[in-house]
C-alpha positions as CSV (number, residue, x, y, z in Angstrom):
1,M,0.0,0.0,0.1
2,T,1.1,3.4,-0.9
3,S,0.6,6.6,0.5
4,S,1.6,8.9,-2.4
5,Q,-0.7,9.8,-5.3
6,P,-0.1,10.3,-8.8
7,D,-0.2,13.4,-10.5
8,P,-3.9,13.7,-12.0
9,T,-2.6,14.9,-15.1
10,Q,-0.2,12.1,-15.9
11,S,-3.2,9.7,-14.7
12,E,-5.5,11.2,-17.0
13,V,-3.1,10.8,-20.2
14,S,-2.1,7.2,-19.1
15,Q,-5.7,6.1,-18.7
16,S,-6.8,8.0,-22.0
17,H,-4.2,6.0,-24.0
18,G,-4.6,2.7,-22.2
19,G,-7.4,0.1,-21.8
20,G,-8.6,1.3,-18.4
21,L,-11.2,3.9,-17.2
22,V,-11.0,7.4,-18.3
23,R,-11.2,10.6,-16.3
24,G,-14.4,12.2,-18.1
25,L,-16.4,13.5,-14.9
26,T,-15.9,17.2,-14.2
27,L,-17.0,18.9,-11.0
28,R,-20.3,19.7,-12.4
29,S,-20.9,16.2,-13.3
30,A,-19.6,14.9,-9.9
31,T,-22.1,17.0,-8.0
32,A,-24.7,16.1,-10.1
33,I,-24.0,12.5,-9.5
34,V,-24.1,13.0,-5.6
35,I,-27.4,15.1,-5.9
36,S,-28.8,12.6,-8.3
37,D,-27.8,9.6,-6.5
38,T,-29.2,10.9,-3.3
39,I,-32.6,12.1,-4.5
40,G,-34.2,9.1,-5.7
41,T,-37.5,7.9,-4.5
42,G,-37.1,8.3,-0.8
43,I,-38.0,12.1,-0.2
44,F,-41.2,11.5,-2.1
45,L,-42.3,8.5,-0.2
46,V,-40.7,7.7,3.2
47,T,-42.1,10.6,5.2
48,S,-45.3,8.5,5.7
49,D,-43.3,5.5,7.0
50,M,-41.4,8.0,9.6
51,A,-44.7,9.4,10.7
52,R,-46.0,5.8,11.4
53,A,-43.0,5.2,13.4
54,V,-43.0,8.2,15.5
55,G,-46.5,9.3,15.8
56,S,-46.0,13.4,15.7
57,V,-44.7,16.0,13.3
58,Q,-42.1,17.1,15.9
59,L,-40.4,13.5,16.0
60,V,-40.7,13.2,12.2
61,F,-38.5,16.4,11.8
62,A,-36.2,15.4,14.7
63,A,-35.3,12.0,12.8
64,W,-34.7,14.1,9.5
65,L,-32.4,16.6,11.4
66,V,-30.6,14.0,13.4
67,A,-30.0,11.8,10.5
68,G,-28.8,14.7,8.1
69,F,-26.4,15.7,10.9
70,I,-25.0,12.4,11.2
71,V,-24.8,12.0,7.3
72,F,-23.1,15.4,7.1
73,C,-20.3,14.2,9.6
74,G,-20.1,11.3,7.3
75,A,-19.6,13.2,4.3
76,F,-16.5,15.0,5.7
77,C,-15.3,11.8,6.5
78,Y,-15.8,10.2,2.8
79,A,-14.6,13.4,1.3
80,E,-11.1,13.1,2.9
81,L,-11.0,9.2,2.1
82,G,-12.0,9.9,-1.5
83,A,-9.6,12.8,-2.0
84,A,-6.7,10.8,-0.6
85,F,-7.6,7.5,-2.6
86,P,-9.1,8.5,-5.9
87,K,-9.5,5.0,-7.4
88,A,-12.4,2.8,-8.6
89,G,-13.9,1.0,-5.9
90,G,-14.3,3.8,-3.2
91,S,-14.7,2.0,0.0
92,Y,-13.2,-1.1,-1.1
93,V,-9.9,0.9,-1.5
94,Y,-10.5,2.9,1.7
95,L,-10.9,-0.2,3.9
96,N,-8.1,-2.1,2.3
97,E,-5.7,0.8,2.9
98,G,-7.2,1.6,6.5
99,L,-8.1,-1.8,7.9
100,G,-6.7,-4.5,5.6
101,P,-7.5,-6.5,2.7
102,L,-10.2,-8.7,4.1
103,W,-12.3,-5.8,5.4
104,G,-12.0,-4.1,1.8
105,Y,-13.0,-7.4,0.3
106,L,-16.0,-7.9,2.6
107,F,-17.2,-4.5,1.7
108,G,-16.9,-5.2,-1.8
109,W,-18.4,-8.6,-1.6
110,M,-21.4,-7.1,0.4
111,S,-21.7,-4.4,-2.0
112,A,-21.7,-6.6,-5.2
113,V,-24.1,-9.3,-4.0
114,L,-26.3,-7.3,-1.6
115,E,-26.0,-3.8,-1.0
116,R,-26.0,-2.4,-4.5
117,P,-28.5,-5.1,-6.0
118,V,-30.8,-4.4,-3.0
119,G,-30.5,-0.6,-3.9
120,I,-31.1,-1.3,-7.6
121,A,-34.1,-3.4,-6.8
122,T,-35.4,-0.9,-4.4
123,L,-35.2,2.0,-6.8
124,A,-37.0,0.1,-9.5
125,A,-39.6,-0.9,-7.0
126,G,-40.1,2.9,-6.2
127,F,-40.2,3.7,-9.9
128,L,-43.0,1.3,-10.2
129,R,-44.9,2.6,-7.1
130,F,-45.0,6.1,-8.7
131,A,-46.1,4.4,-12.0
132,A,-48.9,2.8,-10.0
133,F,-50.1,6.3,-8.9
134,L,-50.9,6.7,-12.6
135,F,-51.8,3.1,-13.6
136,P,-53.0,1.3,-10.6
137,A,-53.4,-2.0,-12.6
138,I,-49.3,-2.3,-12.2
139,L,-50.4,-3.4,-8.7
140,T,-52.7,-6.2,-9.7
141,P,-51.6,-9.5,-7.8
142,L,-50.4,-12.4,-10.1
143,F,-50.2,-14.9,-7.4
144,T,-49.7,-15.2,-3.7
145,T,-47.8,-17.8,-1.7
146,H,-46.8,-18.5,2.0
147,I,-43.2,-19.1,3.3
148,G,-44.1,-20.1,6.9
149,S,-46.0,-16.9,8.3
150,Y,-44.6,-14.7,5.5
151,E,-47.1,-13.9,2.7
152,F,-45.4,-13.3,-0.5
153,V,-47.5,-11.4,-3.2
154,F,-46.1,-11.3,-6.8
155,T,-47.8,-8.3,-8.6
156,V,-47.4,-7.0,-12.2
157,A,-45.1,-4.4,-10.8
158,Q,-42.1,-6.9,-9.9
159,P,-41.3,-8.4,-13.6
160,L,-41.9,-4.6,-14.8
161,A,-39.2,-3.4,-12.2
162,A,-36.6,-6.2,-13.5
163,L,-37.1,-4.9,-16.9
164,V,-36.3,-1.4,-15.6
165,V,-33.1,-2.5,-14.2
166,V,-32.1,-4.2,-17.5
167,A,-33.0,-1.0,-19.6
168,V,-31.0,1.3,-17.3
169,T,-28.0,-1.0,-17.0
170,A,-27.8,-1.1,-20.8
171,V,-27.6,2.7,-20.9
172,N,-24.6,2.7,-18.4
173,Y,-23.0,0.4,-20.9
174,L,-22.6,3.0,-23.4
175,S,-20.2,5.7,-21.8
176,V,-19.2,7.2,-18.5
177,K,-19.5,10.6,-20.2
178,F,-22.9,10.0,-21.5
179,G,-23.8,9.1,-18.1
180,G,-22.3,12.1,-16.5
181,G,-24.3,14.2,-19.1
182,I,-27.5,12.4,-18.1
183,Q,-26.9,13.1,-14.3
184,V,-26.6,16.6,-15.0
185,F,-30.1,16.9,-16.6
186,L,-31.8,14.6,-14.3
187,T,-30.3,16.7,-11.3
188,V,-32.0,19.9,-12.7
189,L,-35.2,17.9,-13.1
190,K,-35.1,16.4,-9.6
191,T,-34.4,19.6,-7.9
192,G,-36.9,21.6,-9.7
193,T,-39.6,19.1,-8.9
194,I,-38.8,19.4,-5.2
195,L,-38.7,23.2,-5.6
196,L,-42.2,23.3,-7.3
197,I,-43.7,21.2,-4.7
198,V,-42.0,23.7,-2.2
199,I,-43.2,26.9,-3.7
200,G,-46.7,25.5,-4.4
201,G,-46.9,24.5,-0.5
202,L,-45.6,27.6,0.9
203,F,-48.4,29.5,-1.0
204,Y,-51.1,27.0,0.1
205,T,-53.5,28.6,2.6
206,R,-56.6,26.8,2.4
207,Y,-56.2,25.0,6.0
208,A,-54.8,26.6,9.0
209,P,-51.9,24.5,10.5
210,N,-53.9,24.2,13.8
211,D,-56.8,22.2,12.2
212,F,-54.2,19.3,11.9
213,P,-53.7,16.7,14.6
214,T,-50.1,16.5,15.7
215,R,-50.3,12.7,16.5
216,I,-52.1,9.2,15.3
217,V,-50.8,7.1,18.1
218,V,-49.8,7.7,21.9
219,L,-46.3,9.3,21.9
220,P,-43.5,7.1,23.0
221,T,-41.9,8.2,26.3
222,G,-38.5,7.9,27.9
223,L,-36.0,5.5,25.9
224,G,-39.2,4.8,23.7
225,I,-38.7,8.1,22.0
226,I,-35.0,7.2,21.3
227,G,-35.9,3.7,19.9
228,A,-38.9,5.5,17.9
229,V,-36.7,8.0,16.3
230,L,-33.9,5.4,15.4
231,T,-36.6,3.5,13.8
232,A,-37.7,6.4,11.8
233,M,-34.0,7.3,10.9
234,V,-33.9,3.9,8.9
235,P,-36.2,5.3,5.8
236,A,-34.5,8.9,6.4
237,M,-31.0,7.1,5.9
238,W,-32.5,5.5,2.7
239,A,-33.3,8.8,1.3
240,Y,-30.1,10.4,2.3
241,N,-27.8,7.6,0.9
242,G,-25.7,8.6,-2.0
243,F,-23.4,10.7,-0.6
244,N,-20.8,8.2,-0.2
245,D,-21.0,6.6,-3.7
246,L,-18.9,9.3,-5.5
247,G,-15.6,7.7,-4.5
248,D,-16.5,4.6,-6.7
249,L,-15.7,6.7,-9.6
250,G,-12.6,8.0,-8.0
251,E,-10.6,6.9,-11.3
252,E,-12.9,8.8,-13.7
253,I,-13.2,12.2,-12.1
254,T,-10.9,15.0,-13.3
255,E,-8.8,16.8,-10.4
256,P,-10.2,14.4,-7.8
257,G,-8.1,15.9,-4.8
258,K,-10.4,19.1,-5.3
259,N,-13.5,18.0,-7.0
260,I,-14.7,14.9,-4.9
261,P,-14.8,16.9,-1.6
262,R,-16.4,19.9,-3.1
263,A,-19.0,17.6,-4.9
264,I,-19.8,15.4,-1.9
265,V,-20.1,18.5,0.5
266,F,-22.0,20.9,-1.7
267,G,-24.3,18.2,-3.1
268,F,-25.2,17.0,0.5
269,L,-26.0,20.6,1.6
270,T,-28.2,21.0,-1.5
271,V,-30.0,17.7,-0.8
272,G,-30.4,18.3,2.8
273,T,-31.9,21.8,2.5
274,L,-34.4,20.6,-0.1
275,Y,-35.5,17.6,2.1
276,L,-36.4,19.9,5.1
277,L,-38.3,22.4,3.0
278,A,-40.4,19.5,1.4
279,N,-41.1,18.1,4.9
280,I,-42.4,21.5,5.9
281,V,-44.7,21.5,2.7
282,Y,-45.9,17.9,3.5
283,F,-47.3,18.7,7.0
284,R,-48.5,22.3,5.9
285,V,-50.7,20.9,2.9
286,L,-51.9,17.6,4.5
287,A,-53.2,16.4,7.9
288,F,-50.8,14.1,9.9
289,T,-53.1,11.4,9.6
290,T,-53.2,11.8,6.1
291,V,-49.5,11.9,5.7
292,A,-49.1,8.7,7.8
293,E,-51.6,6.7,5.8
294,S,-50.4,7.9,2.5
295,M,-48.7,5.7,0.0
296,H,-47.6,8.5,-2.3
297,V,-47.3,11.5,0.1
298,A,-45.7,13.8,-2.4
299,S,-48.3,12.9,-5.1
300,D,-51.0,13.5,-2.6
301,V,-49.6,16.9,-1.7
302,V,-49.4,18.0,-5.4
303,Q,-52.9,16.7,-5.9
304,R,-54.1,19.0,-3.1
305,L,-52.0,21.8,-4.6
306,A,-52.7,21.3,-8.3
307,G,-55.3,18.9,-8.7
308,S,-55.3,15.5,-10.6
309,R,-53.4,16.8,-13.8
310,G,-50.8,18.5,-11.6
311,A,-50.4,15.5,-9.3
312,A,-49.8,13.4,-12.7
313,A,-47.3,15.6,-14.3
314,L,-45.2,15.8,-10.7
315,T,-45.4,11.9,-10.3
316,I,-43.8,11.5,-13.7
317,A,-41.3,13.9,-12.7
318,M,-40.6,12.0,-9.5
319,A,-40.6,8.7,-11.6
320,I,-38.0,10.1,-13.7
321,S,-35.9,11.0,-10.6
322,A,-36.1,7.4,-9.4
323,L,-34.8,6.4,-12.8
324,G,-31.9,9.0,-12.4
325,A,-30.9,7.5,-9.2
326,L,-31.2,3.9,-10.4
327,H,-28.8,5.0,-13.4
328,V,-26.2,6.5,-10.9
329,V,-26.3,3.5,-8.3
330,I,-25.5,1.1,-11.2
331,L,-23.2,3.7,-12.6
332,T,-21.0,3.8,-9.3
333,G,-21.6,0.3,-8.1
334,A,-20.2,-1.5,-11.1
335,R,-16.7,0.0,-10.4
336,I,-16.4,-2.2,-7.0
337,P,-16.5,-5.5,-8.5
338,F,-14.4,-4.2,-11.1
339,A,-11.8,-2.9,-8.8
340,M,-12.0,-6.4,-6.9
341,A,-11.8,-8.4,-10.0
342,R,-8.7,-6.3,-11.1
343,D,-6.9,-7.2,-7.7
344,G,-7.9,-11.0,-8.0
345,V,-10.6,-11.2,-5.5
346,F,-13.8,-11.4,-7.4
347,F,-14.9,-13.2,-10.6
348,S,-12.5,-12.3,-13.3
349,F,-15.1,-11.4,-16.0
350,A,-16.0,-8.5,-13.7
351,G,-12.7,-6.8,-14.7
352,R,-13.3,-6.6,-18.4
353,V,-13.6,-3.1,-19.8
354,N,-15.6,-2.8,-23.2
355,P,-12.9,-1.4,-25.7
356,R,-15.3,0.8,-27.4
357,F,-17.3,2.5,-24.5
358,R,-14.6,2.1,-22.0
359,T,-17.0,1.1,-19.4
360,P,-16.8,-2.0,-17.0
361,S,-18.8,-4.2,-18.9
362,G,-18.4,-7.6,-17.1
363,S,-19.2,-5.9,-13.8
364,L,-22.2,-3.8,-15.3
365,L,-23.7,-7.3,-16.6
366,F,-23.3,-8.9,-13.2
367,L,-24.7,-6.1,-11.0
368,G,-27.7,-5.5,-13.2
369,G,-28.4,-9.2,-13.7
370,V,-28.5,-9.7,-9.7
371,G,-30.4,-6.4,-9.3
372,A,-33.2,-7.7,-11.8
373,V,-33.5,-11.0,-10.0
374,L,-33.9,-9.1,-6.7
375,A,-36.5,-6.7,-8.3
376,L,-38.6,-10.0,-8.6
377,T,-38.5,-10.8,-4.9
378,G,-39.7,-7.8,-2.7
379,T,-41.6,-4.6,-2.4
380,Y,-40.3,-1.2,-1.6
381,E,-40.5,-1.2,2.0
382,E,-39.1,-4.8,2.4
383,L,-35.9,-4.0,0.3
384,Y,-34.9,-0.5,1.7
385,S,-34.4,-1.8,5.4
386,L,-32.2,-4.6,4.2
387,F,-30.1,-2.2,2.3
388,V,-29.6,0.4,5.3
389,F,-28.8,-2.4,7.8
390,A,-26.0,-3.8,5.1
391,V,-24.6,-0.4,4.3
392,W,-24.4,1.3,7.8
393,I,-22.2,-1.6,9.1
394,F,-19.5,-0.6,6.6
395,F,-20.2,3.0,7.3
396,A,-18.9,2.2,10.9
397,L,-15.9,0.6,9.4
398,N,-15.1,3.4,7.1
399,A,-15.1,5.9,10.0
400,I,-12.6,3.5,11.9
401,A,-10.5,3.2,8.8
402,M,-10.2,7.0,8.5
403,I,-9.4,7.4,12.3
404,R,-6.7,4.5,12.0
405,L,-5.2,6.2,8.8
406,R,-4.8,9.4,10.6
407,R,-2.9,7.6,13.3
408,K,-0.9,5.4,11.3
409,Q,-0.2,7.4,8.3
410,P,0.1,11.0,9.3
411,G,2.2,12.1,6.5
412,L,-0.6,10.5,3.7
413,N,-1.1,13.0,1.0
414,R,-4.7,14.2,1.9
415,P,-5.8,17.1,-0.3
416,Y,-8.7,17.6,2.2
417,R,-9.0,17.0,5.6
418,A,-12.4,16.2,7.2
419,F,-13.9,19.4,8.8
420,G,-14.3,19.1,12.7
421,Y,-12.1,16.1,13.1
422,P,-11.8,14.0,15.0
423,V,-15.7,14.7,16.5
424,T,-17.4,14.5,13.3
425,A,-15.7,10.9,12.8
426,Y,-16.6,9.8,16.2
427,V,-20.2,10.9,15.8
428,F,-20.6,9.2,12.6
429,L,-19.1,6.0,14.0
430,V,-21.3,5.8,17.1
431,A,-24.3,6.7,15.2
432,A,-23.9,3.9,12.5
433,I,-23.3,1.3,15.4
434,A,-26.4,2.5,17.1
435,L,-28.5,2.4,14.0
436,T,-27.3,-0.9,12.8
437,V,-28.1,-2.5,16.3
438,N,-31.4,-1.0,16.6
439,L,-32.3,-2.2,13.1
440,W,-31.2,-5.8,14.1
441,L,-33.3,-5.6,17.1
442,V,-36.2,-4.3,15.2
443,R,-35.8,-6.7,12.0
444,P,-33.8,-9.6,13.5
445,I,-34.4,-12.1,10.8
446,R,-33.8,-10.0,7.8
447,S,-30.7,-8.5,9.4
448,T,-29.3,-11.8,10.3
449,L,-29.7,-12.9,6.7
450,G,-27.6,-9.9,5.5
451,L,-24.9,-10.9,8.2
452,L,-25.1,-14.4,6.8
453,V,-24.6,-13.2,3.2
454,I,-21.7,-11.0,4.3
455,A,-19.9,-13.6,6.2
456,A,-20.5,-16.2,3.2
457,G,-17.9,-14.0,1.4
458,I,-15.1,-14.8,3.7
459,P,-14.0,-18.4,2.3
460,L,-14.3,-16.9,-1.2
461,F,-11.8,-14.4,-0.1
462,Y,-9.2,-16.7,0.9
463,R,-9.8,-19.0,-2.1
464,W,-9.6,-16.2,-4.5
465,R,-6.4,-14.7,-2.9
466,K,-4.6,-17.9,-2.9
467,N,-5.4,-18.4,-6.5
468,S,-4.0,-14.8,-7.1
469,I,-0.8,-15.5,-5.2
470,A,-0.3,-18.6,-6.9
471,S,-0.6,-17.2,-10.5
472,L,2.1,-14.6,-9.4
473,H,4.4,-17.5,-9.1
């Protein structure tokens, strides 16, 4: 492992003329990727889940604010790591450098077979949920089966979601520059959609806020409040997720030492502001009980503001937002199996680069295929809780890796140093541990399955590593 970084200009030249990835993403594209990756389906849907979890407007906002503060602390950590190690794979590289090859591999394994495929499937399911607002027949059940006490309902939406995953994977196959351009356009559309909702809601005066009930259940007390807020933070964390993915594209960003930190911090500040404004409007326009019971809270708000046609138009924009997030999750996620295959600790075909489009073709096909299969197996709510549990385990490990690197490699070239260190790093670490433990207590079966999938990668690591070492001799 080395602590020195190559000159960006030389790196770009060598990559442009070699067979690897190419630095084609500017600061504007990188910022757009952060915003577009983060603003997917969550802000338009999960406030109702949070309202049911905590029972009051005040605690919904507490969950959003606490989650936002924690993620902002994490954004500083990822900005430092991304600037120091601008390589394909993001956390795979950071954990390799900070904790050792096994930990980097376990992140990559989890990302390749669990986190990214689940995220892809969740976004596709969210897209179809928006589509169902316009075409309710999409939710028509095809068959129902029981696995023990669990009832599995297979609807028209699930095969359609799988087809959406295949189509977006094909777009990613074409070009990284093309993908970056798509994200700039989609980011304008996403932020514009939220701003339209916010502006319309701020001028909405049909009802006074005092007409709304502030709870639908008895408020939790004492430690119950902490547990309720932690539970509500799970969907909030799904909505905030995306700030951490830019580092996966480290080899494809121009001037990464400057642009990665700027894109992460500015992108998250933009997203956090828009989210708070949107939630203010939701509770200004709809009664708390209506928000809690809604399946399409943003669409219901727009329907109140602008009627059915307005709701249909904004729902289409939200659906496109989901597609944009799906696009960038596949774009960034495919670089992780690619980096692992290049290091000899993953299936070798994932290391292939298409000679014409200069994209990691083998990794894209793997990720899109697994994501399409998962899209057939679950619904939006079932999928995002598993995603959050898996990813926040490794958020904690990334915080530990950064803290350890500060101690073990004080001379490491760090173009950006995390603001507020060490406080921000420890806040992020403790919060990540608390969130994963609480989620395991709330959903023990699903969380345990996630742990088993992660652990299943350990014997494969030693097998691949043994084969890699043997090939060198």
